[in-house]
N, C-alpha and C positions, 0 to 999 in steps of 0.2 A: 853641842858637843858632847861627845861621848865620854864617859868616865874613865876609859882606857885610851884617851888620846895621846895621854904621856908616855904610855908604854906599847904603843901601837907596834913599833918595829919588835921589840922582844916578842909581842903576841905573834907577829908574823913567822918570825923565825921558829918559834915553837911550833906553829902549824905547818910549818914547811917540813920539820924533822918529823912529825907524825904522818905527814903525808909520804915520806920517805919510807917510814915503817910499813905503811899500808902497802906501798908498791914493793917492799921486800916480801911481804906476805903473799903478795900476787905471784911474785918469782918462785917462792917455794911452793905453792900449789902447782905451778907449771912445770916446776922440777921434780914432782912427785915425793917432796921430803916425808920425812916420819911425822906421823900426826901431832905426837905429842910436842915435837920441835915447833910445829905450826901454833898449836895452842900456846905455849910458852910466848912466843911472839905476840899472839893476839892479846893474851893479859898484859904484855908490856904496852902494847899500843892503846889499850883500854885504861891502864893507870895513866897514861900521859894525857889523854884526852880527859880524864876526870881532874887530873891536877890542872890543866888549862881551864876547864870550867869552874873550878875552885877559885882560880887566881882571877878570872873574869867577874865571878860573881862577887868577890871581896871588893873589887875596885866599883862595881855597880852600887853596893851597899855603901862605901866611903863616899861616892860623888853623887849619884843620881839620887839615890833614898835619901842621903843625909842632906843634899839641898832641899828635896821637896819637903822633907819633914820640917825643916827650917821655915820654910814659907807656911806650912800648915794647911789646913782644908781638905778639900776633895781629892787634890793632887797627891798629898801625903798619903792618904788613904790608899790610893790608887797603887802608889808606888811600892808600898808596905805589901799589899796583895799580892803584885805582880812579882816581887822578891820572893815572896812565902809560895807562889806557885811555882817559881823556877826552882826552888830548893826541893819541892815535893817531888819534881820532874826527876832531879838529880838523885835523890834517895831511892825514888822507885827503880830506876835503870841500873 
């Protein structure tokens, strides 16, 4: 079971909102809107995705990583490495 199972519907709502923002960006380009206005919306969509990513990462740490560390062993080390790699990817982007 995924760590976000309890908040799955909330996550889906957030992703649908982000999807709407991206469609709005497409419309703005189709309508030849001013570049700075489009860039402002790109920034908002980027912030929304980052916020979603951080929420999902927090749930992963609280559930998947915490469960694995409670069991110990190789699985714990693997989950910690996996989470660390995910954080590194988020920081780089």
